[in-house]
N, CA, C and O atoms as a GROMACS GRO file, in nm:
protein
  312
    1UNK      N    1   9.870  21.204   2.058
    1UNK     CA    2   9.831  21.309   1.958
    1UNK      C    3   9.684  21.313   1.939
    1UNK      O    4   9.633  21.206   1.908
    2UNK      N    5   9.598  21.426   1.953
    2UNK     CA    6   9.464  21.396   1.873
    2UNK      C    7   9.458  21.604   1.854
    2UNK      O    8   9.488  21.706   1.916
    3UNK      N    9   9.382  21.551   1.691
    3UNK     CA   10   9.328  21.668   1.637
    3UNK      C   11   9.149  21.726   1.718
    3UNK      O   12   9.060  21.667   1.780
    4UNK      N   13   9.171  21.855   1.675
    4UNK     CA   14   9.033  21.895   1.702
    4UNK      C   15   9.017  22.002   1.608
    4UNK      O   16   9.081  22.104   1.582
    5UNK      N   17   8.898  21.941   1.557
    5UNK     CA   18   8.867  21.980   1.404
    5UNK      C   19   8.728  22.037   1.443
    5UNK      O   20   8.683  22.006   1.554
    6UNK      N   21   8.630  22.148   1.331
    6UNK     CA   22   8.490  22.200   1.325
    6UNK      C   23   8.433  22.080   1.242
    6UNK      O   24   8.492  22.045   1.139
    7UNK      N   25   8.322  22.017   1.284
    7UNK     CA   26   8.288  21.872   1.266
    7UNK      C   27   8.174  21.948   1.111
    7UNK      O   28   8.118  21.866   1.038
    8UNK      N   29   8.157  22.104   1.082
    8UNK     CA   30   8.096  22.100   0.969
    8UNK      C   31   8.174  22.201   0.849
    8UNK      O   32   8.111  22.267   0.767
    9UNK      N   33   8.310  22.197   0.858
    9UNK     CA   34   8.386  22.265   0.755
    9UNK      C   35   8.508  22.251   0.804
    9UNK      O   36   8.598  22.330   0.776
   10UNK      N   37   8.524  22.130   0.899
   10UNK     CA   38   8.646  22.032   0.887
   10UNK      C   39   8.755  22.110   0.927
   10UNK      O   40   8.848  22.040   0.967
   11UNK      N   41   8.774  22.227   0.928
   11UNK     CA   42   8.898  22.296   1.003
   11UNK      C   43   8.921  22.269   1.142
   11UNK      O   44   8.854  22.250   1.244
   12UNK      N   45   9.046  22.274   1.105
   12UNK     CA   46   9.153  22.239   1.242
   12UNK      C   47   9.132  22.365   1.291
   12UNK      O   48   9.128  22.475   1.236
   13UNK      N   49   9.113  22.305   1.478
   13UNK     CA   50   9.074  22.420   1.573
   13UNK      C   51   9.156  22.411   1.670
   13UNK      O   52   9.164  22.501   1.753
   14UNK      N   53   9.247  22.277   1.676
   14UNK     CA   54   9.355  22.260   1.802
   14UNK      C   55   9.398  22.109   1.786
   14UNK      O   56   9.341  22.028   1.714
   15UNK      N   57   9.500  22.086   1.860
   15UNK     CA   58   9.595  21.969   1.891
   15UNK      C   59   9.657  21.978   2.010
   15UNK      O   60   9.693  22.080   2.068
   16UNK      N   61   9.669  21.840   2.050
   16UNK     CA   62   9.740  21.770   2.178
   16UNK      C   63   9.840  21.700   2.131
   16UNK      O   64   9.822  21.599   2.064
   17UNK      N   65   9.971  21.750   2.163
   17UNK     CA   66  10.103  21.603   2.194
   17UNK      C   67  10.154  21.595   2.276
   17UNK      O   68  10.194  21.703   2.319
   18UNK      N   69  10.184  21.492   2.344
   18UNK     CA   70  10.326  21.459   2.407
   18UNK      C   71  10.420  21.387   2.325
   18UNK      O   72  10.402  21.300   2.241
   19UNK      N   73  10.541  21.450   2.372
   19UNK     CA   74  10.631  21.378   2.276
   19UNK      C   75  10.800  21.351   2.414
   19UNK      O   76  10.816  21.442   2.495
   20UNK      N   77  10.841  21.302   2.415
   20UNK     CA   78  10.991  21.261   2.467
   20UNK      C   79  11.082  21.381   2.361
   20UNK      O   80  11.181  21.438   2.407
   21UNK      N   81  11.055  21.396   2.282
   21UNK     CA   82  11.133  21.463   2.164
   21UNK      C   83  11.085  21.551   2.122
   21UNK      O   84  10.970  21.587   2.146
   22UNK      N   85  11.213  21.639   2.002
   22UNK     CA   86  11.135  21.771   2.034
   22UNK      C   87  11.035  21.767   1.865
   22UNK      O   88  11.070  21.722   1.756
   23UNK      N   89  10.896  21.839   1.911
   23UNK     CA   90  10.813  21.834   1.794
   23UNK      C   91  10.745  21.949   1.783
   23UNK      O   92  10.624  21.953   1.762
   24UNK      N   93  10.856  22.098   1.803
   24UNK     CA   94  10.803  22.212   1.784
   24UNK      C   95  10.783  22.239   1.634
   24UNK      O   96  10.690  22.312   1.600
   25UNK      N   97  10.865  22.184   1.542
   25UNK     CA   98  10.782  22.213   1.399
   25UNK      C   99  10.699  22.122   1.396
   25UNK      O  100  10.791  22.040   1.388
   26UNK      N  101  10.619  22.065   1.395
   26UNK     CA  102  10.493  21.984   1.422
   26UNK      C  103  10.387  22.069   1.492
   26UNK      O  104  10.279  22.094   1.438
   27UNK      N  105  10.418  22.109   1.604
   27UNK     CA  106  10.343  22.204   1.637
   27UNK      C  107  10.328  22.353   1.585
   27UNK      O  108  10.218  22.406   1.597
   28UNK      N  109  10.451  22.434   1.518
   28UNK     CA  110  10.424  22.534   1.409
   28UNK      C  111  10.355  22.470   1.342
   28UNK      O  112  10.235  22.494   1.325
   29UNK      N  113  10.410  22.391   1.298
   29UNK     CA  114  10.320  22.356   1.068
   29UNK      C  115  10.107  22.369   1.190
   29UNK      O  116  10.000  22.416   1.152
   30UNK      N  117  10.147  22.296   1.339
   30UNK     CA  118   9.968  22.308   1.355
   30UNK      C  119   9.882  22.439   1.347
   30UNK      O  120   9.778  22.481   1.297
   31UNK      N  121   9.995  22.482   1.435
   31UNK     CA  122   9.984  22.634   1.483
   31UNK      C  123   9.915  22.704   1.320
   31UNK      O  124   9.796  22.726   1.294
   32UNK      N  125  10.008  22.720   1.253
   32UNK     CA  126   9.979  22.770   1.090
   32UNK      C  127   9.871  22.718   1.055
   32UNK      O  128   9.779  22.798   1.039
   33UNK      N  129   9.846  22.598   1.035
   33UNK     CA  130   9.684  22.551   1.045
   33UNK      C  131   9.595  22.597   1.052
   33UNK      O  132   9.506  22.624   0.971
   34UNK      N  133   9.614  22.614   1.188
   34UNK     CA  134   9.458  22.703   1.288
   34UNK      C  135   9.450  22.836   1.197
   34UNK      O  136   9.356  22.885   1.134
   35UNK      N  137   9.567  22.869   1.212
   35UNK     CA  138   9.618  23.053   1.177
   35UNK      C  139   9.559  23.084   1.003
   35UNK      O  140   9.508  23.187   0.958
   36UNK      N  141   9.589  22.954   0.936
   36UNK     CA  142   9.544  22.990   0.781
   36UNK      C  143   9.392  22.916   0.795
   36UNK      O  144   9.333  22.899   0.688
   37UNK      N  145   9.329  22.872   0.910
   37UNK     CA  146   9.194  22.803   0.864
   37UNK      C  147   9.196  22.661   0.773
   37UNK      O  148   9.088  22.618   0.736
   38UNK      N  149   9.304  22.598   0.741
   38UNK     CA  150   9.327  22.464   0.688
   38UNK      C  151   9.215  22.376   0.735
   38UNK      O  152   9.147  22.384   0.837
   39UNK      N  153   9.213  22.284   0.630
   39UNK     CA  154   9.119  22.185   0.700
   39UNK      C  155   9.231  22.018   0.709
   39UNK      O  156   9.340  21.980   0.665
   40UNK      N  157   9.088  21.948   0.816
   40UNK     CA  158   9.238  21.799   0.821
   40UNK      C  159   9.251  21.740   0.664
   40UNK      O  160   9.358  21.694   0.623
   41UNK      N  161   9.164  21.745   0.605
   41UNK     CA  162   9.194  21.714   0.463
   41UNK      C  163   9.337  21.749   0.421
   41UNK      O  164   9.420  21.662   0.394
   42UNK      N  165   9.369  21.916   0.417
   42UNK     CA  166   9.488  21.988   0.394
   42UNK      C  167   9.578  21.912   0.467
   42UNK      O  168   9.672  21.868   0.401
   43UNK      N  169   9.576  21.884   0.593
   43UNK     CA  170   9.669  21.874   0.688
   43UNK      C  171   9.761  21.728   0.595
   43UNK      O  172   9.879  21.731   0.560
   44UNK      N  173   9.674  21.626   0.578
   44UNK     CA  174   9.651  21.468   0.606
   44UNK      C  175   9.773  21.479   0.421
   44UNK      O  176   9.868  21.408   0.389
   45UNK      N  177   9.729  21.562   0.369
   45UNK     CA  178   9.817  21.539   0.227
   45UNK      C  179   9.957  21.684   0.236
   45UNK      O  180  10.031  21.701   0.139
   46UNK      N  181   9.966  21.737   0.313
   46UNK     CA  182  10.038  21.841   0.290
   46UNK      C  183  10.183  21.815   0.293
   46UNK      O  184  10.222  21.792   0.407
   47UNK      N  185  10.281  21.811   0.196
   47UNK     CA  186  10.418  21.801   0.182
   47UNK      C  187  10.492  21.830   0.295
   47UNK      O  188  10.567  21.924   0.273
   48UNK      N  189  10.498  21.798   0.376
   48UNK     CA  190  10.612  21.840   0.517
   48UNK      C  191  10.744  21.878   0.440
   48UNK      O  192  10.797  21.986   0.464
   49UNK      N  193  10.796  21.793   0.353
   49UNK     CA  194  10.943  21.829   0.346
   49UNK      C  195  11.056  21.835   0.416
   49UNK      O  196  11.160  21.884   0.373
   50UNK      N  197  11.041  21.781   0.535
   50UNK     CA  198  11.155  21.801   0.619
   50UNK      C  199  11.162  21.642   0.692
   50UNK      O  200  11.220  21.612   0.796
   51UNK      N  201  11.096  21.566   0.615
   51UNK     CA  202  11.103  21.420   0.701
   51UNK      C  203  11.260  21.347   0.636
   51UNK      O  204  11.315  21.342   0.526
   52UNK      N  205  11.285  21.304   0.756
   52UNK     CA  206  11.452  21.238   0.725
   52UNK      C  207  11.427  21.105   0.650
   52UNK      O  208  11.506  21.065   0.564
   53UNK      N  209  11.319  21.040   0.684
   53UNK     CA  210  11.291  20.894   0.605
   53UNK      C  211  11.227  20.899   0.467
   53UNK      O  212  11.106  20.897   0.445
   54UNK      N  213  11.311  20.905   0.389
   54UNK     CA  214  11.253  20.896   0.249
   54UNK      C  215  11.141  20.810   0.209
   54UNK      O  216  11.046  20.833   0.136
   55UNK      N  217  11.193  20.658   0.306
   55UNK     CA  218  11.125  20.574   0.234
   55UNK      C  219  10.984  20.550   0.282
   55UNK      O  220  10.943  20.434   0.269
   56UNK      N  221  10.873  20.671   0.352
   56UNK     CA  222  10.800  20.664   0.428
   56UNK      C  223  10.705  20.825   0.364
   56UNK      O  224  10.708  20.935   0.420
   57UNK      N  225  10.639  20.795   0.251
   57UNK     CA  226  10.591  20.933   0.200
   57UNK      C  227  10.535  21.039   0.275
   57UNK      O  228  10.529  21.158   0.246
   58UNK      N  229  10.481  20.958   0.412
   58UNK     CA  230  10.380  21.101   0.518
   58UNK      C  231  10.465  21.074   0.670
   58UNK      O  232  10.504  20.962   0.704
   59UNK      N  233  10.476  21.147   0.719
   59UNK     CA  234  10.503  21.147   0.835
   59UNK      C  235  10.375  21.138   0.990
   59UNK      O  236  10.260  21.094   0.978
   60UNK      N  237  10.416  21.173   1.083
   60UNK     CA  238  10.333  21.107   1.160
   60UNK      C  239  10.249  21.207   1.202
   60UNK      O  240  10.173  21.171   1.292
   61UNK      N  241  10.234  21.348   1.155
   61UNK     CA  242  10.126  21.459   1.169
   61UNK      C  243  10.047  21.442   1.042
   61UNK      O  244   9.930  21.480   1.043
   62UNK      N  245  10.080  21.406   0.968
   62UNK     CA  246  10.005  21.327   0.850
   62UNK      C  247   9.911  21.253   0.862
   62UNK      O  248   9.791  21.278   0.846
   63UNK      N  249   9.982  21.116   0.902
   63UNK     CA  250   9.911  21.061   0.949
   63UNK      C  251   9.792  21.045   1.024
   63UNK      O  252   9.693  20.976   0.998
   64UNK      N  253   9.819  21.132   1.141
   64UNK     CA  254   9.682  21.198   1.258
   64UNK      C  255   9.596  21.256   1.170
   64UNK      O  256   9.486  21.209   1.195
   65UNK      N  257   9.588  21.333   1.080
   65UNK     CA  258   9.487  21.407   1.020
   65UNK      C  259   9.446  21.296   0.916
   65UNK      O  260   9.323  21.287   0.912
   66UNK      N  261   9.513  21.202   0.825
   66UNK     CA  262   9.425  21.168   0.780
   66UNK      C  263   9.346  21.043   0.848
   66UNK      O  264   9.258  20.994   0.777
   67UNK      N  265   9.367  20.981   0.988
   67UNK     CA  266   9.299  20.942   1.049
   67UNK      C  267   9.172  20.996   1.116
   67UNK      O  268   9.090  20.923   1.173
   68UNK      N  269   9.164  21.116   1.105
   68UNK     CA  270   9.058  21.240   1.142
   68UNK      C  271   9.005  21.210   0.990
   68UNK      O  272   8.882  21.208   0.999
   69UNK      N  273   9.033  21.194   0.895
   69UNK     CA  274   8.934  21.213   0.793
   69UNK      C  275   8.856  21.113   0.732
   69UNK      O  276   8.769  21.100   0.646
   70UNK      N  277   8.952  21.017   0.849
   70UNK     CA  278   8.911  20.851   0.809
   70UNK      C  279   8.732  20.840   0.898
   70UNK      O  280   8.620  20.811   0.857
   71UNK      N  281   8.780  20.874   1.011
   71UNK     CA  282   8.662  20.948   1.090
   71UNK      C  283   8.484  20.995   1.043
   71UNK      O  284   8.366  20.960   1.048
   72UNK      N  285   8.581  21.102   0.997
   72UNK     CA  286   8.460  21.180   0.948
   72UNK      C  287   8.429  21.138   0.792
   72UNK      O  288   8.368  21.217   0.720
   73UNK      N  289   8.460  21.051   0.758
   73UNK     CA  290   8.410  20.949   0.651
   73UNK      C  291   8.348  20.854   0.660
   73UNK      O  292   8.290  20.805   0.563
   74UNK      N  293   8.345  20.787   0.823
   74UNK     CA  294   8.264  20.675   0.871
   74UNK      C  295   8.164  20.776   0.915
   74UNK      O  296   8.054  20.722   0.905
   75UNK      N  297   8.155  20.870   0.949
   75UNK     CA  298   8.008  20.929   1.017
   75UNK      C  299   7.961  21.019   0.895
   75UNK      O  300   7.891  21.110   0.939
   76UNK      N  301   7.973  21.025   0.768
   76UNK     CA  302   7.925  21.023   0.659
   76UNK      C  303   7.840  20.902   0.615
   76UNK      O  304   7.717  20.915   0.613
   77UNK      N  305   7.899  20.779   0.579
   77UNK     CA  306   7.881  20.644   0.519
   77UNK      C  307   7.772  20.613   0.592
   77UNK      O  308   7.706  20.527   0.533
   78UNK      N  309   7.715  20.649   0.716
   78UNK     CA  310   7.639  20.562   0.855
   78UNK      C  311   7.519  20.640   0.764
   78UNK      O  312   7.401  20.631   0.798
   0.00000   0.00000   0.00000
């Protein structure tokens, strides 16, 4: 998985994902985020509501966006 975002606005511009499982819901979410000009911060904390494992507060797409936010935070702190 990888996200592409604008470095200035942190808006999501695209994503690449590969899976042996059906990830169409995730790709629809990414597509909607692009259309709505959402940021990586938004996606990182967005409540996806369709998580089958309630013991994990974030699913993999949230974790991907949180990693992008952490990457941007490291750039700012340098």
